[in-house]
C-alpha positions in Angstrom: -9.8 -32.1 5.5 -11.0 -28.6 6.5 -13.0 -26.8 3.9 -11.6 -23.5 2.5 -13.5 -20.5 3.9 -15.2 -18.3 1.3 -15.4 -14.6 2.3 -17.1 -11.8 0.4 -15.8 -8.2 0.6 -18.5 -5.6 -0.2 -17.1 -2.1 -0.4 -19.1 1.1 -0.9 -20.0 4.4 0.6 -23.2 3.0 2.3 -24.3 6.6 2.7 -26.7 5.4 4.2 -26.9 1.6 4.0 -30.4 0.5 2.8 -32.4 -2.7 2.2 -31.1 -2.9 -1.4 -27.6 -3.3 -0.1 -28.8 -6.0 2.3 -30.7 -7.8 -0.4 -27.8 -8.0 -2.9 -25.5 -9.1 0.0 -27.8 -11.9 0.9 -28.1 -12.9 -2.8 -24.3 -13.0 -3.0 -23.9 -15.1 0.1 -26.3 -17.7 -1.3 -25.0 -17.6 -4.9 -21.4 -18.0 -3.9 -22.1 -20.3 -0.9 -19.9 -18.0 1.2 -19.3 -18.3 4.9 -19.3 -14.5 5.6 -19.7 -11.1 4.0 -17.9 -8.0 5.2 -19.5 -4.6 4.5 -16.6 -2.1 4.1 -17.5 1.6 4.1 -15.0 3.6 2.0 -13.4 6.7 3.3 -13.7 7.9 -0.3 -13.9 6.0 -3.5 -11.0 6.8 -5.9 -13.7 7.2 -8.7 -15.6 9.9 -6.7 -14.6 13.5 -6.2 -16.7 14.2 -3.1 -16.5 12.6 0.3 -19.6 10.8 1.6 -22.2 13.0 3.3 -22.1 11.2 6.6 -19.0 10.8 8.7 -17.3 7.4 8.7 -18.2 6.6 12.3 -21.9 7.3 11.5 -21.9 5.1 8.4 -20.1 2.3 10.4 -22.7 2.5 13.1 -25.6 2.5 10.7 -24.2 -0.7 9.1 -23.8 -2.3 12.5 -27.4 -1.6 13.3 -28.6 -2.9 9.9 -26.8 -6.2 10.2 -27.3 -6.8 13.9 -28.4 -10.4 14.4 -27.4 -11.5 10.9 -24.7 -14.1 11.5 -23.3 -14.0 8.0 -22.8 -10.3 7.9 -20.0 -8.2 9.5 -18.6 -4.8 9.1 -14.9 -3.6 8.8 -13.5 -0.2 9.3 -10.2 -1.0 7.6 -10.7 1.6 4.8 -11.8 4.3 7.3 -8.5 3.9 9.1 -6.4 4.5 6.0 -5.8 7.8 4.2 -8.2 8.5 1.3 -9.0 7.4 -1.3 -9.9 3.8 -0.6 -8.2 1.4 -3.0 -9.5 -2.1 -3.5 -6.0 -3.6 -3.6 -5.1 -2.3 -0.1 -8.3 -3.7 1.3 -7.9 -7.1 -0.3 -4.3 -7.3 1.0 -5.5 -6.3 4.4 -7.8 -9.3 4.5 -5.1 -11.6 3.1 -3.0 -10.7 6.1 -5.7 -11.2 8.8 -7.4 -14.3 7.4 -6.2 -17.9 6.9 -3.9 -18.3 3.9 -6.2 -20.6 2.1 -9.3 -18.3 2.4 -11.0 -17.7 -0.9 -11.9 -14.0 -1.3 -14.6 -12.5 -3.5 -14.9 -8.8 -4.2 -18.4 -7.5 -5.1 -18.7 -4.7 -7.7 -21.7 -3.2 -9.5 -22.2 -3.5 -13.2 -21.3 0.1 -13.7 -17.7 -0.7 -12.5 -16.9 -2.9 -15.5 -15.8 0.1 -17.7 -13.7 1.4 -14.8 -11.8 -1.9 -14.1 -8.8 -0.9 -16.4 -8.3 2.2 -14.1 -8.3 0.3 -10.9 -4.9 0.4 -9.1 -2.9 -2.8 -9.9 -6.0 -4.5 -11.2 -4.0 -7.6 -12.3 -2.8 -8.0 -8.7 -6.3 -7.6 -7.4 -7.5 -10.3 -9.7 -4.7 -12.6 -8.5 -5.7 -12.1 -4.9 -9.5 -12.4 -5.2 -12.3 -13.1 -7.6 -14.1 -10.0 -8.7 -17.9 -10.6 -8.9 -19.8 -8.2 -11.0 -23.4 -7.8 -9.9 -26.3 -6.8 -12.2 -29.9 -6.4 -11.4 -32.6 -8.8 -12.6 -34.4 -7.6 -15.7 -31.3 -5.8 -17.0 -28.8 -7.0 -19.6 -25.7 -8.8 -18.5 -22.5 -6.6 -18.4 -20.7 -6.3 -21.6 -17.2 -7.6 -21.0 -16.2 -7.3 -24.6 -15.2 -3.7 -23.9 -12.3 -5.1 -21.9 -10.7 -7.2 -24.7 -8.0 -4.6 -25.3 -7.0 -4.6 -21.6 -7.5 -8.1 -20.2 -6.6 -11.6 -21.3 -9.3 -14.0 -22.5 -8.7 -16.0 -19.2 -9.3 -12.9 -17.1 -12.5 -12.0 -19.0 -13.7 -15.6 -18.7 -13.2 -15.3 -15.0 -15.2 -12.1 -14.8 -18.0 -13.7 -16.8 -18.0 -16.8 -14.6 -18.4 -14.8 -11.4 -21.2 -12.6 -12.6 -24.1 -12.4 -10.1 -27.7 -11.6 -11.0 -29.3 -9.8 -8.0 -32.9 -8.9 -7.2 -34.3 -5.8 -8.8 -34.4 -3.3 -6.0 -35.2 0.3 -7.0 -33.6 2.1 -4.1 -30.5 4.4 -4.0 -28.7 6.1 -1.1 -28.8 9.4 -3.0 -32.6 9.1 -3.3 -33.0 8.4 0.4 -30.7 11.4 1.3 -32.9 13.7 -0.9 -36.1 12.4 0.7 -34.6 12.9 4.2 -33.5 16.5 3.4 -36.9 17.4 2.2 -38.5 16.2 5.4 -40.0 12.9 4.4 -40.3 11.1 7.8 -39.8 7.5 6.6 -38.1 7.0 3.3 -38.7 3.6 1.7 -35.8 1.2 2.0 -34.3 2.2 5.4 -34.1 -0.5 8.1 -35.9 0.8 11.1 -32.8 0.9 13.4 -30.9 2.9 10.7 -33.8 5.4 10.4 -33.9 5.9 14.2 -30.2 6.6 14.2 -30.5 9.1 11.4 -33.3 10.9 13.3 -31.3 10.9 16.5 -28.2 12.3 14.9 -30.0 14.7 12.4 -28.1 13.2 9.5 -28.6 14.2 5.8 -30.4 17.4 6.7 -33.2 15.5 8.5 -35.3 17.8 10.7 -37.9 16.2 13.0 -41.5 17.0 11.8 -42.3 18.5 15.2 -39.7 21.2 14.9 -40.4 24.6 13.3 -38.9 24.8 9.8 -38.7 28.6 9.7 
């Protein structure tokens, strides 16, 4: 009997992707014993008012560079090809169409998404189609799922608790990296070298090569 494939979907702005993203992705692969993880850059999250700083094609290329040679990681442009905002349901349904019918899908979400779950489009349908895995960083409290009791059934909350993933404590954020690049810091901590080279070549995030006059 063929084993059921286990595929993780990891959506986000990835603006830019950094070693923290790669670290939690690797942790999820190992924790869930998954076969593959797809990084899925959003055109725009429905919970954010502003578009990402870098264009979709640039964020896609940075992800490709970051995961090159890592056989468990792939990147999908499915959300960039759809009108914004990027809804989880549409993405999960896309993968249901292109993967084998018995594939087990997991959707990674940060701990800060717990309070937003009731506002997700057709959240019940999302939870039928995939297992939502809430990530929280080591050293922090587990997410409080009790706040969802008025919206979700005990079985749904039990499922969320079961699929909680503790990830490594990595104190890096894309917004911090963008700020450092904009102020001229040549090598912000947490950027894979191929991604940093791409940012320098393209002049993304306000980066100005140190050799140029800043007048």
